[in-house]
N, C-alpha and C positions, 0 to 999 in steps of 0.2 A: 816507251810510251812517248807519243808525239806531243807537240805543243798545241794548245788551243789557239783559235784565231785571235782571241783577246791577248794571250801571252805573246804571240808573234807581233801583234800591233804594238804592245808595250816595248818589246825588245827593239823593234824598228825605231820607235820614238826615242829611246835612250841612245841608240847608236847614232841617230841623226843629230841629236843634241851634242853628243861627244864629238862627232865629226865637225860640227860647226866650231866648237871650242878649239879643236886641234888645228883647223884651217886658219883661224885667226892667229894662233901662235906661229904657224908655219909661214905665214906671210911676213912676219917680223924677221924670220930666219931664212932668207932666200938662198944663202950659201950652204945650207944644210949642215951647219956646224953641230947642231943638236941632233945626232943621228937617232937617238931613242925616240924623239918626238916624231920624226919623219917615218920611222918604222911603225910606230903606233898608228899614225895617220893612214899608212898604206894597209895595215892590218884591219883597221876599222872599216875602210872602204871595201876591203875584200869580204868581210863578214856581212856588211850591208848588202853587197851584191849577191851573196849566197841566199839571203832571205827573200830577195825579190825575184 
């Protein structure tokens, strides 16, 4: 069963909020020493791109 438009909107909003948080943290870590953070950032960007 697919997601409703409202569910998709909520999911996008939560992903965008999480993306903002992760980008702030990633700017503090430009050398990518925290690999988990940067992997989660890339994964979140990928999920957001799939929804759009």
